N, CA and C of each residue as an Amber inpcrd file, in Angstrom:
protein
   591
  27.8230000 -24.0600000 -22.2390000  27.1530000 -22.8700000 -21.3750000
  26.8550000 -23.2700000 -20.2880000  27.0660000 -22.8750000 -19.1300000
  26.8450000 -24.0430000 -17.4690000  24.7500000 -23.2600000 -17.1800000
  23.9810000 -24.3790000 -16.9560000  22.7900000 -24.0560000 -16.7440000
  22.8680000 -23.6240000 -15.1740000  21.9310000 -22.9810000 -14.9700000
  21.1770000 -22.3930000 -13.8900000  20.8640000 -23.7640000 -12.6410000
  21.4360000 -23.4930000 -11.5500000  20.7260000 -24.6380000 -10.6210000
  19.2440000 -24.2430000 -10.4460000  18.5060000 -25.8150000 -10.3640000
  17.2790000 -25.6020000 -10.0520000  16.7320000 -25.0260000  -9.0000000
  15.5530000 -24.0840000  -8.8840000  15.2100000 -23.0370000  -8.0000000
  14.1550000 -23.2150000  -7.3290000  13.2350000 -24.6690000  -7.9220000
  11.7720000 -24.8250000  -7.6770000  12.1800000 -26.4630000  -6.9070000
  10.8660000 -26.0880000  -6.1180000  10.4360000 -27.6190000  -5.6660000
   8.7420000 -27.8560000  -6.1100000   9.0470000 -29.3820000  -6.7160000
   7.6350000 -30.1140000  -6.8110000   6.7330000 -30.4100000  -5.3820000
   5.5510000 -30.0740000  -5.4380000   4.8110000 -30.1060000  -4.0750000
   3.9440000 -31.4930000  -4.2330000   3.2360000 -31.9810000  -3.1880000
   2.4970000 -33.1860000  -3.3570000   1.1860000 -32.6960000  -4.2850000
   0.8150000 -31.7180000  -4.2720000  -0.0740000 -31.0170000  -4.8770000
  -0.2470000 -30.8570000  -6.1930000   1.1600000 -31.1620000  -6.6770000
   1.4940000 -30.8490000  -8.3220000   1.8600000 -29.5890000  -8.5430000
   1.8790000 -28.8040000  -7.6060000   2.5020000 -27.3790000  -7.5890000
   4.0630000 -27.4970000  -7.7290000   4.5430000 -26.4340000  -8.8680000
   6.0890000 -26.2980000  -8.6880000   6.2220000 -24.9360000  -8.2140000
   6.4490000 -24.3170000  -6.9350000   6.9680000 -23.5520000  -6.1070000
   8.2020000 -22.8110000  -6.7940000   8.4320000 -22.0580000  -6.9540000
   9.7380000 -21.4760000  -7.6560000  10.3380000 -20.7030000  -6.1700000
  11.4440000 -20.9620000  -5.4760000  12.1710000 -20.6820000  -4.2180000
  12.4650000 -19.1870000  -4.1000000  12.7960000 -18.8290000  -5.4520000
  13.7450000 -17.4710000  -5.6610000  12.5980000 -16.3440000  -5.8990000
  11.5500000 -17.3860000  -6.6330000  10.5870000 -15.6330000  -7.4360000
   8.8310000 -16.3680000  -7.0000000   8.6950000 -17.0420000  -5.6710000
   7.4230000 -17.6550000  -5.4710000   6.2400000 -16.5760000  -5.9070000
   5.3320000 -17.5110000  -6.2390000   4.0410000 -16.7650000  -6.4400000
   2.9180000 -17.0540000  -5.9000000   1.8430000 -15.9690000  -5.3690000
   0.9700000 -16.9850000  -4.7380000  -0.2610000 -17.8280000  -5.3560000
  -0.3570000 -18.1800000  -6.2310000  -0.7080000 -19.0150000  -7.2060000
  -0.3230000 -20.5610000  -6.8550000   1.0570000 -20.7660000  -6.7090000
   1.8230000 -22.2520000  -6.4540000   1.6070000 -22.5790000  -5.0610000
   0.6490000 -21.5520000  -4.0210000   0.9060000 -22.2320000  -2.6650000
  -0.1960000 -22.8960000  -2.4230000  -0.3330000 -23.8930000  -1.7200000
  -1.6030000 -24.8060000  -1.2660000  -1.3350000 -24.8070000   0.1150000
  -2.5270000 -24.3160000   0.7680000  -2.4160000 -25.0200000   2.5570000
  -2.0520000 -26.5220000   2.8080000  -2.4570000 -27.4900000   1.8580000
  -1.9440000 -28.4990000   2.1490000  -0.6350000 -29.1610000   1.9270000
  -0.1110000 -28.5130000   1.1130000   1.3720000 -28.6680000   0.9850000
   2.0820000 -27.8760000   2.0460000   1.5540000 -26.7160000   2.3470000
   1.9780000 -26.1650000   3.5730000   1.8810000 -27.1960000   5.3030000
   0.7240000 -27.5390000   5.0420000   0.4940000 -28.5940000   6.3540000
   1.1290000 -29.2760000   6.3620000   1.2120000 -30.0540000   5.1590000
   2.2200000 -31.5780000   4.9260000   3.7400000 -31.1840000   5.7020000
   4.1240000 -30.0760000   4.8670000   5.4250000 -30.2800000   4.8950000
   6.0300000 -29.4720000   6.4440000   5.2440000 -28.9180000   7.2000000
   5.2990000 -28.0600000   8.3180000   5.2900000 -29.1480000   9.0840000
   4.4240000 -30.3180000   9.3280000   3.9210000 -31.7300000  10.1070000
   5.1180000 -32.5870000   9.9550000   6.0910000 -32.1110000   9.0580000
   7.0270000 -33.3160000   8.9660000   8.8380000 -32.5790000   9.0130000
   8.5330000 -31.1600000   9.2910000   9.8450000 -30.7150000   9.4870000
   9.6490000 -30.4160000  11.3530000  11.3370000 -31.0750000  11.7450000
  11.5170000 -30.9850000  13.0910000  11.9120000 -29.6500000  13.7960000
  11.2710000 -29.1700000  14.7310000  12.0420000 -28.2070000  15.4120000
  13.3360000 -28.5460000  16.4480000  13.9780000 -27.5830000  16.6760000
  15.1660000 -28.1390000  17.4410000  15.7620000 -28.7070000  16.9700000
  15.9280000 -29.0610000  15.4810000  16.9870000 -30.0110000  14.9470000
  16.6080000 -31.4800000  15.1000000  15.3740000 -31.9720000  16.0080000
  14.7780000 -33.1530000  15.9890000  15.5770000 -33.3610000  17.6130000
  16.0330000 -32.6670000  18.3030000  16.6230000 -32.6740000  19.3900000
  15.7050000 -32.5560000  20.5530000  14.7590000 -33.3920000  20.6760000
  13.6120000 -32.9830000  21.5610000  13.6540000 -34.3230000  22.5920000
  13.0840000 -34.2860000  23.5500000  12.7650000 -35.7840000  24.0790000
  11.2950000 -36.0500000  23.7750000  11.0160000 -37.2600000  23.6530000
   9.7060000 -37.5600000  22.9560000   9.4250000 -38.7710000  21.8630000
   8.4880000 -39.6520000  21.7960000   8.5480000 -40.2840000  20.7970000
   8.5190000 -39.8660000  19.2250000   7.6010000 -38.9100000  19.0850000
   7.8810000 -38.0570000  18.2880000   8.8290000 -36.8130000  18.3340000
   9.0190000 -36.4160000  16.5530000   9.4560000 -35.2620000  16.8440000
   8.6810000 -33.8610000  17.0770000   8.8950000 -32.8120000  17.4820000
   8.2800000 -31.7130000  17.8950000   8.2280000 -30.9310000  16.8030000
   7.1850000 -30.6180000  15.6710000   7.0920000 -30.3420000  14.5940000
   6.6970000 -28.8160000  14.6240000   7.1180000 -28.3450000  13.4850000
   6.7320000 -26.8880000  13.0840000   5.1280000 -26.5910000  13.1450000
   4.6060000 -27.5050000  12.6380000   3.3340000 -27.1050000  12.7880000
   2.5780000 -27.4960000  14.0660000   2.8600000 -28.1150000  14.9680000
   2.6020000 -28.3340000  16.2050000   2.6100000 -26.7620000  16.9270000
   4.3630000 -26.3070000  16.3540000   4.4720000 -25.2020000  17.1800000
   3.8430000 -24.0380000  16.8690000   3.6830000 -24.2550000  15.6700000
   2.3050000 -23.0570000  14.7770000   1.1650000 -22.7530000  15.5110000
   0.5310000 -24.1870000  15.6380000  -0.7930000 -24.3490000  16.7470000
  -0.4680000 -23.5560000  17.9470000   0.7430000 -23.8880000  18.8840000
   0.9860000 -23.3490000  20.0590000   0.7390000 -21.6760000  20.0060000
   1.5160000 -21.6300000  18.9850000   1.8790000 -20.0460000  19.0010000
   0.5150000 -18.9880000  18.7030000  -0.2970000 -19.7090000  17.5430000
  -1.2780000 -19.2200000  17.2000000  -2.4500000 -19.0750000  18.5520000
  -2.7200000 -20.0140000  19.5810000  -3.1030000 -20.5630000  20.7370000
  -2.3840000 -19.1110000  21.9480000  -1.2490000 -18.9990000  21.6410000
  -0.7220000 -18.1180000  22.9710000  -0.9720000 -16.3380000  21.9170000
  -0.8980000 -16.2740000  20.9290000  -1.0710000 -15.2330000  20.1740000
  -2.3720000 -14.3760000  20.9360000  -3.5230000 -15.2700000  20.9220000
  -4.8990000 -15.2840000  20.8090000  -5.0910000 -15.1120000  22.5110000
  -4.5260000 -15.5050000  23.3910000  -4.1460000 -15.3410000  25.0300000
  -3.7120000 -14.0500000  25.1360000  -2.9580000 -13.8280000  24.4090000
  -2.1300000 -12.0910000  24.3580000  -2.7290000 -10.6450000  23.5520000
  -3.5240000 -11.4820000  23.0210000  -4.5050000 -10.2300000  22.0470000
  -5.9470000 -10.5960000  21.9690000  -6.7110000 -10.8140000  23.0660000
  -7.8780000 -11.5660000  23.2340000  -8.7620000 -11.2110000  22.1810000
  -8.7530000  -9.6790000  21.3120000  -9.7620000  -9.1620000  20.7560000
  -9.0260000  -9.3780000  19.2440000  -7.9080000 -10.0210000  19.1000000
  -7.4130000 -10.1090000  17.6090000  -8.6640000 -10.8320000  16.6770000
  -8.7840000 -10.6220000  15.6300000  -9.7280000 -11.1830000  14.7120000
  -9.1510000 -12.4490000  14.0530000  -9.9520000 -13.0710000  13.3420000
  -9.2580000 -14.4770000  12.2370000  -8.0650000 -14.3410000  11.9980000
  -7.9390000 -12.9120000  11.2900000  -7.0900000 -12.5660000  10.0410000
  -5.9060000 -12.4040000  11.1550000  -5.7610000 -11.9470000  11.6610000
  -4.3990000 -11.7880000  12.4610000  -3.7530000 -12.9830000  13.4580000
  -4.9320000 -13.9570000  13.5890000  -4.7710000 -15.4060000  14.3380000
  -4.3370000 -16.4180000  13.2090000  -4.7430000 -16.1120000  11.5990000
  -4.2550000 -16.9530000  10.9930000  -3.0910000 -16.4470000  10.5830000
  -2.6390000 -14.9410000  10.6080000  -1.1790000 -14.8640000  10.6180000
  -0.5050000 -15.5640000  11.5050000  -0.6660000 -15.4750000  12.4670000
  -0.2040000 -16.4810000  13.4780000   0.0700000 -17.4010000  13.5680000
  -0.7500000 -18.5590000  12.6840000  -0.4960000 -19.8630000  12.2510000
   0.2890000 -19.9800000  11.5630000   0.4510000 -18.9530000  10.5760000
   1.0790000 -19.2730000   9.0880000   2.9650000 -18.8180000   9.5780000
   2.6870000 -18.1620000  10.6910000   4.2890000 -17.4930000  11.2080000
   5.4320000 -17.7560000  10.6010000   5.4680000 -19.6030000  10.4020000
   6.6730000 -20.1160000  10.1700000   6.2620000 -20.7900000   8.6780000
   5.2240000 -20.5460000   8.2390000   4.5670000 -21.5300000   7.0060000
   6.1900000 -21.5050000   5.9060000   6.8460000 -20.4620000   5.9360000
   7.6580000 -20.8880000   4.5700000   8.9940000 -21.9120000   5.1130000
   8.8390000 -22.4640000   6.2670000   9.8680000 -23.3830000   6.8050000
   9.4040000 -24.8180000   5.9620000   8.0290000 -24.8600000   5.2550000
   7.4410000 -26.1130000   4.4270000   8.4750000 -26.4880000   3.3850000
   8.9850000 -25.6040000   3.0590000   9.7310000 -25.8030000   1.9520000
  11.1150000 -25.5820000   2.4230000  11.6160000 -24.5570000   3.1570000
  13.2030000 -24.0270000   3.4740000  13.8050000 -24.8860000   4.3050000
  12.5190000 -25.6310000   5.4890000  13.1750000 -26.1550000   6.3940000
  13.0410000 -24.9150000   7.9520000  13.1820000 -25.6560000   8.9190000
  13.5340000 -25.0150000  10.1220000  15.0610000 -24.9780000  10.6690000
  15.8830000 -23.9390000  10.5350000  16.9940000 -23.6350000  10.9880000
  17.0170000 -22.9080000  12.3360000  18.0460000 -23.3090000  12.9290000
  17.8030000 -22.8340000  14.4590000  18.7260000 -21.9120000  14.5080000
  18.7610000 -20.9490000  15.1440000  19.2630000 -19.1210000  15.0160000
  20.2810000 -19.2610000  14.8700000  21.4160000 -19.9550000  15.3430000
  22.6530000 -19.9030000  15.2230000  23.0580000 -20.3750000  13.8740000
  22.0950000 -21.0570000  12.6860000  22.6510000 -21.5720000  11.6510000
  22.3200000 -20.0790000  10.5630000  21.2900000 -20.0510000  11.3210000
  20.6250000 -18.5190000  10.3290000  21.2820000 -17.3340000  10.4700000
  22.0540000 -17.2590000  11.6790000  22.7620000 -16.0990000  11.8040000
  24.2580000 -16.5640000  10.7680000  24.4910000 -17.6290000  10.9240000
  25.9610000 -17.9220000   9.5390000  25.5930000 -17.7680000   8.3150000
  24.2080000 -18.1650000   7.9100000  24.0300000 -17.8280000   6.6810000
  23.7070000 -16.7580000   6.0000000  23.2080000 -15.4300000   7.1910000
  23.2750000 -14.0080000   7.0600000  21.8100000 -14.0070000   6.1600000
  22.0040000 -12.4240000   5.5950000  21.1930000 -11.9710000   4.7430000
  20.2070000 -12.4150000   3.7160000  20.8180000 -13.7120000   2.7570000
  20.0330000 -14.1200000   1.6890000  19.3360000 -15.3730000   2.6010000
  19.2450000 -15.7330000   3.8210000  18.1220000 -16.9240000   4.2160000
  16.9770000 -15.8040000   4.3790000  17.3460000 -14.3550000   4.9510000
  16.0910000 -13.5300000   5.3430000  15.2650000 -13.1340000   4.3760000
  16.0410000 -12.7710000   3.3600000  15.7590000 -12.4890000   2.0500000
  14.5820000 -13.6730000   1.4360000  15.1160000 -14.9460000   1.2580000
  14.2150000 -16.2770000   0.6690000  13.2030000 -16.1710000   1.5190000
  13.4530000 -15.8360000   2.8800000  11.9750000 -16.0010000   4.0070000
  10.9840000 -15.1170000   3.4210000  11.4340000 -13.5320000   3.5180000
  10.4340000 -12.8960000   3.2840000   9.7510000 -13.1030000   2.0860000
  10.2220000 -13.4460000   0.7420000   9.7810000 -13.7240000  -0.2880000
   8.7000000 -14.6000000  -0.1230000   8.7120000 -15.8310000   0.5740000
   7.9650000 -16.9570000   0.4730000   6.7670000 -16.2260000   1.8390000
   7.1340000 -15.8340000   2.8840000   6.5060000 -14.9620000   3.2570000
   5.1510000 -14.1520000   2.4620000   5.7130000 -13.0660000   1.7630000
   4.8060000 -12.3310000   1.1980000   3.8990000 -13.1520000   0.4570000
   4.6790000 -14.0880000  -0.4390000   3.5050000 -15.0040000  -1.4680000
   2.5850000 -15.6700000  -0.9440000   2.9110000 -16.4650000   0.8140000
   1.9790000 -16.8760000   1.5230000   0.9470000 -16.1370000   1.5180000
   1.2240000 -15.0350000   2.4340000   0.3040000 -13.9160000   3.0420000
  -0.9320000 -13.6200000   1.6640000  -0.2670000 -13.4220000   0.8880000
  -1.2440000 -12.6560000  -0.1850000  -2.1570000 -14.0360000  -0.7290000
  -1.3620000 -15.2190000  -1.0520000  -2.6420000 -16.3220000  -1.3880000
  -3.7660000 -16.5260000   0.0680000  -3.3140000 -16.2550000   0.8650000
  -4.5210000 -16.3530000   1.9790000  -5.0290000 -15.0290000   2.6420000
  -5.0100000 -14.2330000   1.7630000  -5.8080000 -12.8230000   1.9800000
  -5.0900000 -12.1470000   3.0960000  -3.9410000 -12.1150000   3.4150000
  -3.7010000 -11.2610000   4.0440000  -2.7290000 -10.3060000   3.7070000
  -2.0350000  -8.8470000   4.1430000  -1.2070000  -8.4790000   3.8640000
   0.3160000  -8.8580000   3.2810000   1.0610000  -8.6450000   2.2640000
   1.8190000  -9.1240000   1.9210000   3.2170000  -9.0700000   3.2930000
   3.1650000  -7.5540000   3.8720000   3.7420000  -7.4780000   5.1400000
   2.9070000  -6.9970000   6.2080000   3.1060000  -8.0410000   7.3000000
   2.0870000  -7.6860000   8.4360000   2.4470000  -6.2270000   9.2840000
   1.1940000  -5.5590000   9.3060000   1.4540000  -4.3740000  10.3880000
   2.4910000  -4.7760000  11.8570000   3.1520000  -4.1060000  11.6140000
   4.5750000  -3.8750000  13.0800000   3.7430000  -4.4020000  14.1960000
   2.8290000  -3.6980000  14.6600000   2.4160000  -4.3230000  16.0030000
   2.0940000  -5.4280000  15.8970000   1.4800000  -6.1180000  15.0070000
   1.0570000  -7.3780000  14.7220000   2.1850000  -8.3500000  14.7670000
   3.0990000  -7.8170000  13.8880000   4.6020000  -8.8100000  13.7760000
   5.3150000  -9.0380000  15.1510000   5.3460000  -7.7380000  15.8530000
   5.7580000  -7.9390000  17.1320000   4.9310000  -8.8230000  18.2920000
   3.5000000  -8.7110000  18.0660000   2.5720000  -9.4870000  19.2890000
   2.8970000 -10.9850000  18.9640000   3.0080000 -11.4790000  17.1960000
   3.4670000 -12.7770000  17.1990000   4.8280000 -13.2050000  17.6570000
   5.5980000 -12.2470000  17.1270000   7.0420000 -12.8620000  17.8490000
   6.7940000 -13.0660000  19.2500000   6.1080000 -12.0020000  20.0730000
   6.3010000 -12.3610000  21.2680000   5.6180000 -13.7870000  21.6440000
   4.4980000 -14.1170000  20.9700000   4.0110000 -15.3200000  21.3320000
   4.9890000 -16.5000000  20.6890000   5.4720000 -16.2350000  19.8760000
   6.6520000 -17.2450000  19.2330000   7.9600000 -17.5730000  20.4050000
   8.0910000 -16.5700000  20.9030000   8.9720000 -16.7330000  22.3890000
   8.7660000 -17.1230000  23.6030000   7.4440000 -16.9150000  23.4560000
   6.5630000 -17.7210000  24.6050000   6.5840000 -19.0780000  24.4720000
   6.4440000 -20.1380000  23.1150000   6.4410000 -21.3610000  22.5270000
   7.7520000 -22.0160000  22.7660000   8.8370000 -20.6600000  22.3720000
  10.0540000 -21.3200000  22.1890000  10.6010000 -21.6930000  23.6960000
  10.0250000 -20.5600000  24.4060000  10.6640000 -20.9740000  25.9660000
  10.2090000 -22.4490000  26.8180000   8.7090000 -22.6080000  26.1430000
   7.9410000 -23.6920000  26.7250000   8.5510000 -25.0520000  26.0720000
   9.0300000 -24.8820000  24.7500000   9.4430000 -25.7780000  23.9980000
  11.1140000 -25.9210000  24.5310000  11.9490000 -25.5680000  25.0800000
  13.1900000 -25.5170000  25.2260000  12.8210000 -26.1360000  26.7880000
  12.3160000 -25.4890000  27.5350000  12.1440000 -26.1930000  29.2400000
  11.3740000 -27.5310000  29.1940000  10.5530000 -27.5180000  28.1780000
   9.3880000 -29.0460000  28.3220000  10.3670000 -30.2660000  27.5070000
  11.0050000 -30.1030000  26.2880000  11.5390000 -30.8950000  25.5070000
  12.7290000 -31.2180000  25.1650000  13.2410000 -29.7130000  25.3010000
  14.6400000 -29.6060000  24.9000000  15.6340000 -29.7250000  25.6610000
  15.6000000 -29.5070000  27.1110000  16.5540000 -29.9050000  27.8550000
  17.4400000 -28.7820000  28.3910000  16.7410000 -27.4330000  28.3700000
  16.9300000 -26.1480000  28.6670000  16.6420000 -26.0670000  30.0440000
  17.2530000 -25.4110000  31.1820000  16.8080000 -25.0890000  32.1470000
  16.3530000 -23.6110000  31.8260000  15.3550000 -23.3970000  33.2620000
  14.3980000 -22.4640000  33.3330000  15.5270000 -20.9250000  33.1410000
  16.4710000 -21.1900000  33.8400000  17.3160000 -20.0050000  33.8800000
  18.3700000 -19.5810000  32.1610000  18.3520000 -20.6520000  31.6270000
  19.1040000 -20.8500000  30.0720000  17.8230000 -20.2690000  29.2390000
  16.6240000 -20.6740000  29.5820000  15.3270000 -20.3670000  28.5940000
  15.0680000 -18.9160000  29.0010000  15.3690000 -18.3060000  30.2440000
  15.3430000 -17.0120000  30.1010000  15.9820000 -16.5930000  30.0460000
  17.3550000 -16.2910000  29.6500000  18.5030000 -15.8310000  28.8410000
  18.4130000 -15.7790000  27.3520000  18.0490000 -16.7640000  26.9020000
  17.8280000 -17.0050000  25.5550000  16.5960000 -16.2290000  24.9340000
  15.3290000 -16.5970000  25.6620000  14.0880000 -16.4800000  25.1600000
  13.3120000 -15.1380000  26.2340000  13.9020000 -14.9140000  27.4230000
  13.6140000 -13.8130000  28.1510000  12.3110000 -14.2220000  29.1060000
  12.2760000 -13.9860000  30.3790000  11.4530000 -14.6380000  31.1850000
  10.0190000 -14.3850000  30.8660000   8.9590000 -15.2360000  30.7160000
   7.8240000 -15.1540000  30.3610000   6.6060000 -15.2850000  31.4440000
   5.5940000 -14.8760000  31.0850000   4.7070000 -14.7390000  32.2110000
   3.6010000 -16.3100000  32.2240000   4.1730000 -16.5150000  33.6600000
   3.2010000 -18.0920000  33.6090000   2.0400000 -18.1470000  33.2470000
   1.1780000 -17.0080000  33.4270000  -0.7390000 -17.1610000  32.6910000
  -0.7440000 -17.1660000  31.8670000   0.6950000 -16.9780000  30.7730000
   0.0090000 -17.0270000  29.3450000   0.2150000 -18.8090000  28.7820000
   1.0950000 -19.5690000  29.7680000   1.3060000 -20.7740000  29.1580000
   0.3050000 -21.7010000  30.4030000  -0.5060000 -20.9430000  31.0860000
  -1.3340000 -21.8530000  31.9140000  -2.4330000 -22.7620000  31.3230000
  -2.0950000 -24.0850000  31.4680000  -3.3060000 -25.2130000  31.0890000
  -2.4190000 -25.4450000  29.1920000  -1.4580000 -24.6670000  29.1550000
  -0.9740000 -25.1710000  27.4990000   0.2130000 -26.2050000  27.8800000
   0.0960000 -27.0660000  26.6390000   1.1930000 -28.0480000  26.8900000
   1.7350000 -28.2190000  25.6730000   3.0330000 -28.9290000  25.4590000
   3.8270000 -29.1190000  24.0910000   2.9010000 -30.9270000  23.7150000
   2.5070000 -30.7830000  22.6180000   1.9090000 -32.3740000  22.0960000
   3.0990000 -32.6630000  21.0490000   3.1090000 -33.9930000  21.3430000
   4.0770000 -34.7050000  20.2870000   3.0950000 -35.8250000  19.9130000
   2.9040000 -35.9800000  18.6510000   1.7260000 -36.7900000  17.8350000
   2.3190000 -37.3150000  16.2860000   1.9550000 -37.7400000  15.7930000
   2.7030000 -38.1950000  14.4860000   2.1530000 -37.2190000  13.5710000
   2.7730000 -37.2860000  12.5320000   2.9180000 -36.0100000  11.7010000
   1.5350000 -36.1030000  10.9660000   0.9600000 -37.1020000  10.8380000
  -0.2010000 -36.9920000   9.8200000  -1.4270000 -36.6600000  10.7600000
  -1.1840000 -36.7900000  12.0570000  -2.4810000 -35.9770000  12.5270000
  -1.8410000 -34.6430000  13.3190000  -0.7100000 -34.2900000  13.2610000
  -0.5690000 -32.6690000  13.4150000  -1.0050000 -32.2020000  12.2160000
  -0.6670000 -32.6350000  10.8530000  -1.3840000 -32.3640000   9.6320000
  -2.8620000 -31.5690000   9.8410000  -3.2030000 -32.9820000  10.1010000
  -4.8270000 -32.8100000  10.2320000  -5.5090000 -31.6650000  11.2160000
  -4.6770000 -31.9460000  12.2050000  -5.1510000 -30.3460000  13.2060000
  -4.7320000 -29.3680000  12.7110000  -3.5310000 -28.8240000  11.9530000
  -3.2610000 -27.7600000  11.4620000  -3.9420000 -27.2690000  10.3160000
  -4.5460000 -28.3040000   9.1770000  -5.8620000 -28.1710000   8.2920000
  -6.6550000 -27.6760000   8.9270000  -7.0020000 -28.1850000   9.9180000
  -8.5250000 -28.0510000  10.7640000  -8.2530000 -26.9270000  11.2560000
  -7.7530000 -26.2450000  11.7070000  -7.5020000 -24.8590000  12.6190000
  -7.6100000 -23.9020000  11.3920000  -6.5990000 -23.8420000  10.1110000
  -6.8610000 -23.3170000   9.1650000  -8.1850000 -22.7110000   8.8790000
  -8.9950000 -23.8240000   8.5880000 -10.3760000 -24.1830000   7.8770000
 -11.1250000 -23.1300000   8.5560000 -10.9620000 -23.1320000  10.0540000
 -11.6440000 -22.4640000  11.1380000 -11.0590000 -21.3320000  10.8240000
 -10.0620000 -20.6720000  10.3840000  -9.9580000 -19.3920000  10.8400000
  -9.9950000 -19.0550000   9.3070000  -9.9150000 -19.5490000   8.2410000
  -9.8360000 -18.7890000   7.0640000 -11.4680000 -18.4010000   6.9000000
 -12.2730000 -19.1200000   7.3740000 -13.7140000 -18.4040000   7.0200000
 -14.1860000 -17.4990000   7.6410000 -13.5190000 -17.1340000   8.7950000
 -13.5910000 -16.0210000   9.3610000 -12.5250000 -14.5790000   8.5540000
 -12.0840000 -15.0450000   7.7320000 -11.1260000 -13.8820000   7.0200000
 -12.1060000 -13.1520000   6.0990000
């Protein structure tokens, strides 16, 4: 009799997360922060001494989201910080790979997102307007990353991510730092936001 392939991953917290049927009780912020701090954006194809991590990207997206939606409360800012949280276990696939994998990737991502949201007091599915605003902030971040560390020209970035408003990026920079430092920054930002939810 054939056995089913293992569909769970053991986390450093000791939790065992079922990737096909994730439950909020098996999700810990420390695992998310650690995983995201070690997952490289752009498949690691960036300039700098350290890889640009998904945790660092998430911090930037939350900052941009707050600029775009100044009245957003801690709840929605937390949603922005956690917008790529499933990648702590499924990794960061570049868009062309996601397209090739197809709908199954989206279903896996959606299940994990819902469990993560419930775990941290957010709705399983975000309101459409909030989701769109976070996506816009994500595109601004992608444009910045593309032009500052991933070797894209501004014309290429405009074509793939849209032309972005300079005022949204004013004073912001791409931070490249050791994973443990990024993990600590992500966790600290989470703690600041969750206290207001």
